[in-house]
C-alpha positions as CSV (number, residue, x, y, z in Angstrom):
1,D,-8.4,129.2,88.1
2,D,-4.9,128.0,87.4
3,T,-3.7,131.4,86.2
4,A,-4.8,133.2,89.3
5,I,-3.3,130.6,91.5
6,M,0.0,130.7,89.6
7,A,0.1,134.5,90.0
8,V,-0.3,134.2,93.8
9,M,2.3,131.4,93.9
10,V,4.9,133.3,92.0
11,A,4.3,136.4,94.2
12,L,4.9,134.2,97.3
13,S,7.6,132.0,96.0
14,S,10.4,134.2,97.4
15,L,8.8,134.0,100.9
16,L,8.5,130.3,101.1
17,V,11.3,128.3,102.7
18,I,11.2,125.0,100.8
19,Q,13.9,122.5,100.9
20,S,14.0,121.5,97.3
21,T,16.3,121.5,94.3
22,E,13.5,122.4,92.0
23,E,13.3,125.8,90.3
24,P,10.7,128.2,91.6
25,A,8.5,127.8,88.6
26,N,8.5,124.0,89.0
27,I,7.8,124.3,92.7
28,C,4.7,126.4,91.9
29,T,3.5,123.8,89.4
30,V,3.7,121.1,92.0
31,I,1.9,123.4,94.5
32,I,-0.9,124.1,92.1
33,E,-1.5,120.3,91.6
34,Q,-1.4,119.7,95.3
35,L,-3.6,122.7,96.1
36,R,-6.2,121.5,93.6
37,E,-6.3,118.1,95.1
38,S,-6.2,119.1,98.8
39,V,-7.8,122.5,99.4
40,Q,-11.3,121.0,99.7
41,K,-10.0,118.3,102.2
42,A,-8.9,120.6,105.0
43,P,-11.1,119.6,108.0
44,F,-10.2,122.7,110.0
45,I,-7.8,125.6,110.3
46,R,-5.9,126.3,113.5
47,K,-4.2,129.3,114.8
48,P,-0.4,129.2,115.0
49,I,1.5,128.6,118.1
50,M,4.4,130.9,119.1
51,A,7.3,129.0,120.7
52,A,9.0,131.6,122.9
53,G,12.7,132.2,122.5
54,G,12.7,132.8,118.8
55,H,10.8,134.6,116.1
56,R,7.2,133.9,115.4
57,T,7.1,130.4,113.9
58,E,4.3,128.6,112.2
59,L,4.3,125.7,114.8
60,S,0.6,125.5,113.8
61,S,0.1,122.0,115.3
62,Y,-1.9,119.6,113.1
63,H,-4.0,120.9,110.2
64,G,-5.5,117.8,108.6
65,N,-3.1,116.6,106.0
66,D,-0.2,118.6,107.5
67,W,-1.2,122.0,106.2
68,L,1.5,124.6,106.0
69,F,0.1,128.0,106.9
70,V,1.5,131.0,105.0
71,P,0.5,134.7,105.7
72,L,-0.9,136.2,102.5
73,H,-0.2,139.9,103.3
74,C,3.3,140.2,101.9
75,G,3.8,143.8,103.0
76,R,4.1,142.7,106.6
77,F,7.2,140.5,106.1
78,K,10.7,141.4,107.0
79,K,13.7,139.7,105.4
80,Y,16.5,138.4,107.6
81,K,20.0,139.2,106.4
82,Q,20.7,135.6,105.9
83,A,19.8,134.3,102.5
84,G,16.9,132.0,102.2
85,S,15.3,132.6,105.7
86,H,12.4,134.9,106.4
87,S,10.4,136.1,109.3
88,N,7.1,137.9,109.7
89,S,6.3,140.7,112.0
90,F,2.7,141.8,112.7
91,R,0.7,143.7,115.3
92,L,-2.2,142.4,117.3
93,T,-5.0,144.8,118.1
94,N,-7.0,144.0,121.2
95,G,-5.8,140.4,121.2
96,R,-6.7,139.6,117.6
97,A,-4.8,139.7,114.3
98,D,-6.0,142.5,112.1
99,D,-7.8,140.8,109.2
100,T,-6.6,143.4,106.8
101,E,-3.0,142.6,107.6
102,L,-2.8,138.9,108.2
103,Q,-4.7,135.9,107.1
104,S,-3.8,132.2,107.6
105,V,-5.0,129.8,104.9
106,P,-4.0,126.2,104.0
107,L,-1.6,126.5,101.1
108,L,0.4,123.4,100.7
109,A,-0.3,119.8,101.8
110,R,2.9,118.3,103.0
111,S,3.5,114.6,102.5
112,P,3.5,112.4,105.5
113,S,6.7,111.4,107.3
114,T,9.3,110.4,104.7
115,N,10.9,108.0,107.2
116,R,8.9,104.8,106.5
117,K,10.6,103.1,109.4
118,Y,8.4,105.2,111.7
119,P,5.1,105.7,109.8
120,P,2.0,107.1,111.4
121,L,0.3,104.7,113.9
122,P,-3.4,103.9,113.9
123,V,-4.8,104.6,117.3
124,D,-6.0,101.1,117.8
125,K,-2.4,99.9,117.5
126,L,-1.1,102.5,119.9
127,E,-1.1,100.5,123.1
128,E,0.5,97.5,121.4
129,E,3.2,99.6,119.9
130,M,3.8,101.4,123.2
131,N,4.4,98.1,125.0
132,R,6.7,96.8,122.2
133,R,8.8,100.0,122.2
134,M,9.0,100.3,125.9
135,A,10.4,96.7,126.3
136,D,14.1,96.4,127.4
137,D,14.1,99.8,129.1
138,N,12.6,101.8,126.2
139,K,15.2,100.5,123.7
140,L,13.1,100.9,120.6
141,F,11.9,104.3,121.8
142,R,15.5,105.5,122.2
143,E,16.3,104.2,118.7
144,E,13.4,106.1,117.3
145,F,14.3,109.3,119.1
146,N,17.9,109.1,118.0
147,A,16.7,108.8,114.4
148,L,15.1,112.3,114.6
149,P,17.0,115.0,112.6
150,V,19.4,117.0,114.7
151,C,19.7,120.7,114.1
152,P,23.3,121.6,115.1
153,I,23.7,124.6,117.3
154,Q,25.9,127.2,115.6
155,A,28.3,128.4,118.3
156,S,31.8,129.9,118.3
157,C,34.3,128.7,120.7
158,D,37.2,130.4,119.1
159,A,38.6,132.0,122.2
160,A,38.5,128.7,124.1
161,S,40.2,126.9,121.2
162,K,43.2,129.2,121.0
163,E,46.5,127.5,121.6
164,E,47.3,130.0,124.4
165,N,44.1,129.0,126.3
166,K,44.0,125.2,125.9
167,E,45.9,124.6,129.1
168,K,43.2,126.6,131.0
169,N,40.5,124.1,130.0
170,R,40.1,121.1,132.3
171,Y,38.0,119.2,129.6
172,V,38.5,119.6,125.9
173,N,34.8,119.2,125.2
174,I,33.4,121.6,127.8
175,L,34.2,125.1,126.5
176,P,32.5,128.5,127.0
177,C,31.0,129.6,123.7
178,K,29.3,132.5,121.9
179,H,26.1,131.2,120.3
180,A,24.9,132.5,117.0
181,Y,21.5,133.3,118.4
182,T,22.4,135.0,121.7
183,R,24.9,137.2,123.3
184,A,28.3,135.9,124.4
185,T,28.1,133.8,127.6
186,R,31.8,133.6,128.2
187,V,33.1,135.4,131.3
188,H,35.7,138.0,130.2
189,L,38.5,139.0,132.6
190,T,40.3,142.3,132.6
191,S,43.3,141.9,130.3
192,L,46.7,142.1,131.9
193,E,49.0,144.5,130.1
194,G,51.5,142.7,127.9
195,V,49.9,139.2,128.5
196,P,48.1,138.0,125.4
197,D,44.7,136.3,125.9
198,S,44.7,137.1,129.7
199,D,41.0,137.9,129.5
200,Y,40.2,134.2,129.2
201,I,39.0,131.9,131.9
202,N,36.9,128.7,131.5
203,A,33.7,130.1,132.8
204,S,30.3,131.0,131.5
205,Y,27.4,133.2,132.5
206,I,24.3,131.0,133.2
207,N,20.8,132.4,133.0
208,C,18.1,131.4,135.4
209,K,15.4,129.1,134.1
210,C,13.0,132.0,133.6
211,A,12.8,135.5,134.9
212,Q,9.5,136.4,136.6
213,Y,7.8,138.7,134.1
214,W,4.7,139.4,136.1
215,P,4.0,141.0,139.5
216,D,2.9,138.8,142.4
217,Q,0.2,141.5,143.1
218,G,-0.5,145.0,142.1
219,C,1.2,146.5,139.0
220,W,4.7,146.4,137.5
221,T,5.9,148.4,134.6
222,Y,8.3,146.8,132.0
223,G,9.6,149.4,129.6
224,N,6.4,151.1,128.3
225,I,4.1,148.1,129.2
226,R,2.2,148.1,132.5
227,V,1.1,144.7,133.8
228,S,-1.4,144.4,136.6
229,V,-2.6,141.1,138.2
230,E,-6.4,140.8,138.0
231,D,-6.9,137.2,139.3
232,M,-5.0,134.1,140.3
233,M,-6.1,130.5,140.9
234,V,-3.6,128.0,142.2
235,L,-4.4,124.3,141.5
236,V,-2.4,121.1,142.1
237,D,-0.8,120.9,138.6
238,Y,-1.0,124.5,137.4
239,T,-1.7,128.1,138.2
240,I,-3.9,130.4,136.2
241,R,-3.1,134.1,136.3
242,K,-5.0,136.9,134.5
243,F,-3.1,140.1,133.6
244,C,-4.3,143.4,132.3
245,I,-1.7,144.9,130.1
246,Q,-1.5,148.5,128.7
247,Q,1.0,150.8,127.1
248,V,2.0,153.7,129.3
249,G,3.2,157.1,128.3
250,D,0.5,157.7,125.7
251,V,-0.5,161.4,126.0
252,S,-3.9,160.8,124.2
253,G,-4.8,158.1,126.7
254,K,-6.4,156.1,123.9
255,K,-4.2,153.0,124.2
256,P,-6.5,150.0,124.8
257,Q,-6.2,147.6,127.7
258,R,-5.8,143.9,126.9
259,L,-6.5,140.9,129.1
260,V,-3.8,138.1,129.0
261,T,-4.3,134.8,130.7
262,Q,-1.2,132.8,131.8
263,F,-1.4,129.1,132.4
264,H,1.6,128.1,134.4
265,F,2.2,124.3,134.6
266,T,3.9,123.6,137.9
267,S,4.1,119.8,138.0
268,W,7.0,119.3,135.7
269,P,9.9,118.0,137.8
270,D,13.4,119.5,137.6
271,F,14.6,116.3,135.9
272,G,12.7,113.9,133.8
273,V,9.0,114.2,133.1
274,P,5.7,114.1,135.2
275,F,5.1,110.6,136.5
276,T,1.6,110.6,134.9
277,P,0.2,112.6,131.9
278,I,-3.1,113.2,133.6
279,G,-2.2,116.6,134.8
280,M,-0.8,117.7,131.5
281,L,-3.9,116.6,129.6
282,K,-6.2,118.5,132.0
283,F,-3.9,121.5,131.6
284,L,-3.9,121.3,127.8
285,K,-7.7,121.1,127.7
286,K,-8.0,124.1,130.0
287,V,-5.7,126.2,127.8
288,K,-7.6,125.3,124.6
289,N,-11.0,125.9,126.2
290,C,-10.0,129.3,127.5
291,N,-8.3,130.6,124.3
292,P,-10.9,132.7,122.4
293,Q,-11.4,132.3,118.7
294,Y,-10.4,135.8,117.9
295,A,-7.1,135.6,119.9
296,G,-3.6,135.8,118.4
297,P,-1.1,132.9,118.6
298,I,-0.6,131.1,121.9
299,V,2.8,131.8,123.4
300,V,4.4,128.6,124.8
301,H,7.7,128.7,126.7
302,C,9.7,126.8,129.2
303,S,13.3,127.7,129.8
304,A,15.1,127.3,126.5
305,G,11.7,127.0,124.6
306,V,12.5,123.6,123.1
307,G,12.1,120.6,125.4
308,R,9.0,121.0,127.4
309,T,7.6,123.5,124.9
310,G,8.0,121.0,122.1
311,T,6.4,118.3,124.2
312,F,3.4,120.4,124.8
313,I,3.0,121.4,121.2
314,V,3.3,117.8,119.9
315,I,0.8,116.4,122.4
316,D,-1.7,119.2,121.3
317,A,-1.1,118.5,117.6
318,M,-1.3,114.7,117.9
319,L,-4.6,114.9,119.9
320,D,-6.1,116.8,117.1
321,M,-4.7,114.4,114.5
322,M,-6.1,111.5,116.6
323,G,-9.5,113.0,116.5
324,A,-9.5,113.8,112.8
325,E,-7.8,110.8,111.3
326,R,-7.7,108.1,114.1
327,K,-3.9,107.9,113.8
328,V,-0.8,109.7,115.1
329,D,2.5,110.6,113.5
330,V,4.8,111.7,116.3
331,F,8.0,111.1,114.5
332,G,6.9,113.0,111.4
333,F,5.6,115.9,113.4
334,V,8.7,116.3,115.6
335,T,10.8,116.1,112.4
336,R,8.9,119.0,110.9
337,I,8.9,121.3,114.0
338,R,12.6,120.7,114.4
339,A,13.0,122.3,111.0
340,Q,11.2,125.3,112.4
341,R,13.0,125.4,115.8
342,C,16.0,123.4,116.8
343,Q,15.9,120.7,119.5
344,M,12.1,120.7,119.9
345,V,11.4,117.7,122.2
346,Q,14.8,117.5,123.7
347,T,15.1,114.1,125.4
348,D,13.9,110.5,124.8
349,M,12.0,110.7,128.1
350,Q,10.0,113.6,126.7
351,Y,9.4,111.6,123.5
352,V,8.1,108.7,125.4
353,F,5.9,111.0,127.6
354,I,4.2,112.2,124.4
355,F,3.2,108.6,123.6
356,Q,2.0,108.1,127.2
357,A,-0.2,111.1,127.0
358,L,-1.7,110.0,123.7
359,L,-2.3,106.5,125.0
360,E,-3.9,107.9,128.2
361,H,-6.3,110.0,126.1
362,Y,-7.1,107.1,123.7
363,L,-7.8,104.5,126.5
364,Y,-9.8,106.7,128.8
365,G,-10.9,109.8,126.9
366,D,-12.3,112.9,128.4
367,T,-14.3,112.0,131.6
368,E,-14.9,115.5,132.9
369,L,-18.5,116.5,133.5
370,E,-20.4,119.7,134.1
371,V,-22.4,119.4,137.3
372,T,-25.6,120.0,135.3
373,S,-25.0,116.8,133.3
374,L,-24.2,114.4,136.2
375,E,-27.8,113.1,136.4
376,S,-28.0,112.1,132.8
377,H,-24.5,110.7,132.9
378,L,-25.4,108.5,135.9
379,N,-28.4,107.2,134.0
380,K,-26.0,106.0,131.3
381,L,-23.7,104.4,133.8
382,Y,-26.5,102.5,135.4
383,A,-27.8,101.2,132.0
384,P,-26.4,97.9,130.7
385,L,-23.7,98.1,128.0
386,P,-24.6,96.2,124.8
387,G,-22.4,93.1,124.6
388,A,-20.4,93.9,127.7
389,G,-22.4,91.8,130.2
390,C,-22.3,94.7,132.7
391,G,-23.4,98.2,133.3
392,G,-21.4,101.4,132.5
393,M,-20.5,101.9,136.2
394,E,-18.9,98.5,136.4
395,A,-17.1,98.8,133.1
396,E,-15.7,102.1,134.3
397,F,-14.5,100.6,137.5
398,K,-12.9,97.6,135.7
399,K,-10.7,100.1,133.8
400,L,-9.4,101.3,137.1
401,T,-8.7,97.8,138.4
402,S,-6.8,97.0,135.3
403,I,-4.1,99.6,136.1
404,K,-1.0,97.7,137.0
405,I,0.3,97.9,140.6
406,Q,4.0,98.6,140.5
407,N,5.2,96.1,143.1
408,D,8.9,96.8,142.1
409,K,8.5,100.3,143.4
410,M,7.7,99.3,147.0
411,R,11.3,98.5,148.1
412,T,11.4,100.0,151.6
413,G,8.0,98.6,152.7
414,N,9.1,95.2,151.6
415,L,12.3,95.1,153.6
416,P,12.4,92.3,156.2
417,A,12.7,94.9,159.0
418,N,9.6,96.7,157.8
419,M,7.3,93.8,156.9
420,K,5.9,93.6,160.4
421,K,4.9,97.3,160.2
422,N,2.4,96.6,157.4
423,R,-1.2,95.6,158.3
424,V,-2.0,94.3,154.8
425,L,0.9,93.0,152.7
426,Q,-0.9,94.0,149.4
427,I,-1.1,97.6,150.4
428,I,2.4,99.1,150.7
429,P,3.4,102.7,149.8
430,Y,5.3,103.4,146.6
431,E,8.8,104.7,147.0
432,F,8.3,108.0,145.2
433,N,5.7,109.3,147.6
434,R,6.0,107.4,150.8
435,V,5.9,109.4,154.0
436,I,9.4,109.5,155.6
437,I,9.7,109.9,159.3
438,P,12.9,110.9,161.2
439,V,15.3,108.0,161.9
440,K,15.7,107.1,165.5
441,R,19.2,107.7,166.8
442,G,21.3,104.6,166.5
443,E,18.5,102.5,164.9
444,E,18.4,101.4,161.3
445,N,15.2,101.2,159.2
446,T,13.2,103.5,161.5
447,D,12.2,106.0,158.8
448,Y,9.4,103.8,157.5
449,I,5.6,104.0,158.1
450,N,2.9,102.6,155.9
451,A,1.7,106.0,154.7
452,S,1.6,107.8,151.3
453,F,1.5,111.5,150.4
454,I,-1.6,112.1,148.2
455,D,-2.3,115.1,146.0
456,G,-5.5,117.2,146.5
457,Y,-7.4,119.6,144.3
458,R,-5.3,122.7,145.0
459,Q,-2.0,121.5,146.3
460,K,0.4,118.5,146.3
461,D,0.7,116.3,149.4
462,S,-2.7,117.4,150.7
463,Y,-3.2,114.1,152.5
464,M,-1.2,111.5,154.3
465,A,-3.1,108.2,153.5
466,C,-2.0,105.6,156.0
467,Q,-3.1,102.4,157.6
468,G,-4.6,102.3,161.1
469,P,-1.7,102.1,163.5
470,L,-0.7,98.7,164.9
471,Q,0.1,98.5,168.6
472,H,3.8,98.6,167.9
473,T,3.6,101.5,165.3
474,I,1.7,104.0,167.4
475,E,4.9,105.9,168.2
476,D,5.7,106.0,164.5
477,F,2.3,107.3,163.8
478,W,2.7,110.2,166.2
479,R,6.3,110.9,165.0
480,M,4.7,111.3,161.5
481,I,2.0,113.6,162.7
482,W,4.7,115.8,164.4
483,E,7.3,115.8,161.7
484,W,4.8,116.8,159.0
485,R,2.8,119.2,161.2
486,S,-0.5,117.5,160.6
487,C,-3.3,119.2,162.6
488,S,-6.2,117.1,161.3
489,I,-6.7,113.4,161.6
490,V,-9.6,111.6,159.8
491,M,-10.4,108.2,161.2
492,L,-12.8,106.1,159.1
493,T,-12.9,102.8,161.0
494,E,-13.9,101.6,164.5
495,L,-11.2,100.2,166.7
496,E,-12.7,96.7,166.3
497,E,-15.1,95.5,163.6
498,R,-16.7,92.0,163.4
499,G,-14.6,90.8,166.2
500,Q,-11.3,91.9,164.6
501,E,-8.9,94.7,165.5
502,K,-8.9,97.3,162.8
503,C,-6.9,100.0,164.5
504,A,-5.0,100.3,167.7
505,Q,-6.2,103.1,170.0
506,Y,-3.6,105.8,169.6
507,W,-5.0,108.2,172.1
508,S,-6.0,108.0,175.8
509,S,-9.6,108.2,176.8
510,D,-8.5,110.0,179.9
511,G,-5.1,111.2,181.2
512,V,-2.0,111.2,179.1
513,M,-0.6,108.6,176.7
514,V,3.2,108.5,176.4
515,C,4.8,107.2,173.2
516,G,8.5,107.5,173.1
517,D,9.3,111.2,173.1
518,M,5.6,112.1,172.4
519,S,2.8,112.7,174.9
520,I,-0.8,112.8,173.8
521,E,-3.5,114.3,176.0
522,L,-7.3,114.3,175.3
523,K,-8.5,117.8,176.0
524,R,-12.1,117.7,174.6
525,E,-14.5,115.1,173.0
526,E,-17.7,116.1,171.3
527,E,-20.2,113.8,169.6
528,S,-22.2,114.8,166.5
529,E,-24.7,112.9,164.3
530,S,-22.2,110.8,162.4
531,Y,-18.7,111.5,163.8
532,T,-16.8,112.4,167.0
533,V,-14.5,115.3,167.3
534,R,-11.5,114.9,169.7
535,D,-9.1,117.7,170.5
536,L,-5.7,116.4,171.4
537,L,-2.7,118.2,172.8
538,V,0.5,116.6,171.4
539,T,3.8,117.4,173.1
540,N,7.3,116.6,171.9
541,N,9.1,116.1,175.2
542,R,12.5,116.2,173.5
543,E,11.8,119.6,171.9
544,N,9.6,120.8,174.8
545,K,6.9,122.0,172.3
546,A,3.2,121.3,172.0
547,R,0.6,121.4,169.2
548,A,-3.1,121.1,169.0
549,V,-4.4,118.2,166.8
550,R,-8.1,117.6,166.0
551,Q,-9.3,114.1,165.2
552,F,-12.5,113.5,163.3
553,H,-13.7,109.9,164.0
554,F,-16.4,108.9,161.4
555,H,-18.9,106.4,162.7
556,G,-21.3,106.2,159.7
557,W,-19.4,103.5,157.8
558,P,-20.8,100.1,158.5
559,E,-18.7,97.0,159.0
560,V,-19.8,95.8,155.5
561,G,-20.7,97.9,152.5
562,I,-21.0,101.7,152.4
563,P,-22.8,104.4,154.4
564,S,-26.6,104.6,153.8
565,D,-26.4,108.2,152.5
566,G,-23.8,110.8,151.8
567,K,-24.9,113.4,154.3
568,G,-22.4,112.3,157.0
569,M,-19.5,112.2,154.6
570,I,-20.4,115.7,153.2
571,N,-20.5,117.1,156.8
572,I,-17.2,115.6,157.9
573,I,-15.4,116.8,154.8
574,A,-16.8,120.3,155.4
575,A,-15.7,120.2,159.1
576,V,-12.2,119.1,158.1
577,Q,-11.8,121.8,155.5
578,K,-12.8,124.4,158.1
579,Q,-10.2,123.1,160.5
580,Q,-7.6,123.2,157.8
581,Q,-8.2,126.8,157.1
582,Q,-7.8,127.6,160.8
583,S,-4.7,125.5,161.3
584,G,-2.6,126.3,158.3
585,N,-3.3,123.7,155.6
586,H,-0.7,121.1,156.5
587,P,-1.3,117.5,155.3
588,I,-4.5,115.9,156.5
589,T,-3.9,112.5,158.0
590,V,-6.5,110.0,156.7
591,H,-6.7,106.4,157.8
592,C,-9.1,103.5,158.0
593,S,-7.7,100.0,158.7
594,A,-5.5,99.2,155.6
595,G,-5.5,102.8,154.4
596,A,-6.9,102.2,150.9
597,G,-10.7,101.5,150.5
598,R,-12.4,104.0,152.8
599,T,-9.3,106.2,152.9
600,G,-9.3,106.5,149.1
601,T,-13.0,107.2,149.1
602,F,-12.6,110.1,151.5
603,C,-9.7,111.6,149.6
604,A,-11.6,111.2,146.3
605,L,-14.7,112.8,147.6
606,S,-12.9,115.6,149.3
607,T,-11.0,116.4,146.1
608,V,-14.0,116.1,143.8
609,L,-16.3,118.2,146.0
610,E,-13.7,121.0,146.2
611,R,-13.5,121.1,142.4
612,V,-17.3,121.1,142.1
613,K,-17.4,124.2,144.4
614,A,-14.6,126.0,142.6
615,E,-15.4,125.1,138.9
616,G,-18.7,123.4,138.7
617,I,-16.9,120.4,137.1
618,L,-16.2,116.9,138.3
619,D,-14.2,113.9,137.2
620,V,-14.6,111.0,139.5
621,F,-12.9,108.5,137.2
622,Q,-9.6,110.4,136.8
623,T,-9.6,111.5,140.4
624,V,-9.7,107.8,141.5
625,K,-7.3,106.8,138.8
626,S,-4.8,109.4,140.1
627,L,-5.2,108.1,143.7
628,R,-4.5,104.6,142.6
629,L,-1.3,105.7,140.9
630,Q,-0.2,107.2,144.2
631,R,-1.2,104.3,146.5
632,P,-2.4,100.7,145.7
633,H,-6.1,99.9,145.9
634,M,-7.4,103.3,146.7
635,V,-11.2,103.1,146.4
636,Q,-11.2,99.4,146.7
637,T,-14.6,98.2,145.6
638,L,-17.3,98.9,143.0
639,E,-19.6,99.9,145.9
640,Q,-17.2,102.5,147.1
641,Y,-16.7,103.9,143.5
642,E,-20.4,104.1,143.0
643,F,-20.7,105.8,146.4
644,C,-18.5,108.6,145.2
645,Y,-20.9,109.4,142.4
646,K,-23.9,109.2,144.8
647,V,-22.4,111.6,147.3
648,V,-21.6,114.2,144.6
649,Q,-25.1,113.9,143.3
650,E,-26.5,114.3,146.8
651,Y,-24.3,117.4,147.3
652,I,-25.5,118.9,144.1
653,D,-29.1,118.2,144.9
654,A,-28.7,120.0,148.2
655,F,-28.5,123.3,146.3
656,S,-31.3,124.9,144.4
657,D,-29.1,126.5,141.8
658,Y,-25.5,126.4,140.6
659,A,-24.6,129.8,142.0
660,N,-24.8,128.5,145.5
661,F,-21.7,126.3,144.9
662,K,-19.5,129.3,144.9
């Protein structure tokens, strides 16, 4: 009843940090009214998130109508010395909050963003608004980001500002300071006797991005905590580590062990943001799926614990809001978490990236499948879609073909000196991931070859997807193989098909082929059911060094269409992976004629099948989408796209039970 609620509110009023001019009693009256209206509306309760670098903050992501979580066990709180600010300290036993000490309940429904200029967006308007705000080099996004509240960093630059030290500063606005929340970073010199302020120099100590707080293997002890590595899985965008932690020095030996899982996102560049949000969305899903219900708060950190950390938290929160309310309020949510921790979401690029991730999820959804559900999913894809005039498979592929090709990012391939090196003018590598070969001495524009680095399942740049060499680019092809230490070549075309040259022969059938500084000798040739294996000895005559390279020449792809079954493709992928394990996992060179259709299909299948073996999960759609973002027209036709699904299904059917995948 109202009396009981009032009693609880009065008891907690001193612990709430509320920006209001109202008296505590009036605040509680307002809270009661809002509580009565809203407490039945809460769709779910989420555990808080801990942003590393500060005290435990209730960055609790989205809770329906912006629920503020307040711990109800007052005895566990500690007051800060500063008036008006409070923190809570609590223990976790075996990874969970003790229910007798800490409970989280929805207490106060906060109103939506007060800045009506940037209200919440319905999800069906998200793409339109994204395009509008990204126009003119993200002009409107920058305006929106700059409208966010700024929490000024409290720092003391008293020493640098002294009159005696001003002449020691090159720039008046770049001064070493002592921050309110950390130790002094200014470098102190030994004072000279009789010389005032001689301890000053314009220099600051700089911390590394993050100290490694875990062992690479075995056990390390930090203070009284022993950390041992139990397992590690390295993937292309992130690494998963499992630690066993335990207090040491306990005579009774009763201290429990605890399992902690670290998800380390490794695809964030030093500057800017990831070029696609696909990896971050997969990472976020993995984190949420692996966090048990009984666990304490998720610890999120980057370096300072604000920019990338804030970006991760906002994406997580807005995905939940999108699912619950079919709208997003990025501006409002960033505003609120900046009141909890300064500078959360640090740059306009990070702010835009949040919207890109949300739009990616809205347009394409979650397309991951358990292997056990593939058959039923294929039945849906083959069924006609009501009102679409096509089946689900075709509709899925149309989404891929609608992805814009970024012609403005193909500068080098479109230079006049390089145009003749391209077999198909529509398939040119993007600038950000094109394969660069050494410049020939005294010759300009000789670092170009029509080839792109392509990410695999476990590592970046797993493949070099390239066109079949032209007669005048054979030397460039071998220079690429040598420079990037590729020991495996996958050839998916015949030299000639339907009376047209598809690829120049870049090896000698007998004897030695000389291409500039490179000599190529055929050492062995072996035919199998659907492909030929050629062992080549490649010698760099300038360096007087030689390497073994193995070519896998697939013959099972007809001149028109796709292979009749997936067996040959499964076999060649397995043979290439075995060769890679023996030769050191350098990039696999994959080519057909143009380096897109069949090449993309091979890269997609190799990546998907590797994930099926490791996780029992597949995502053909996002795998192909990622390939197309890295090289135009990868997996070129609907037939090739459908073939990817067929091969995976054939691979799964070859095993009697799931355990055999591993």
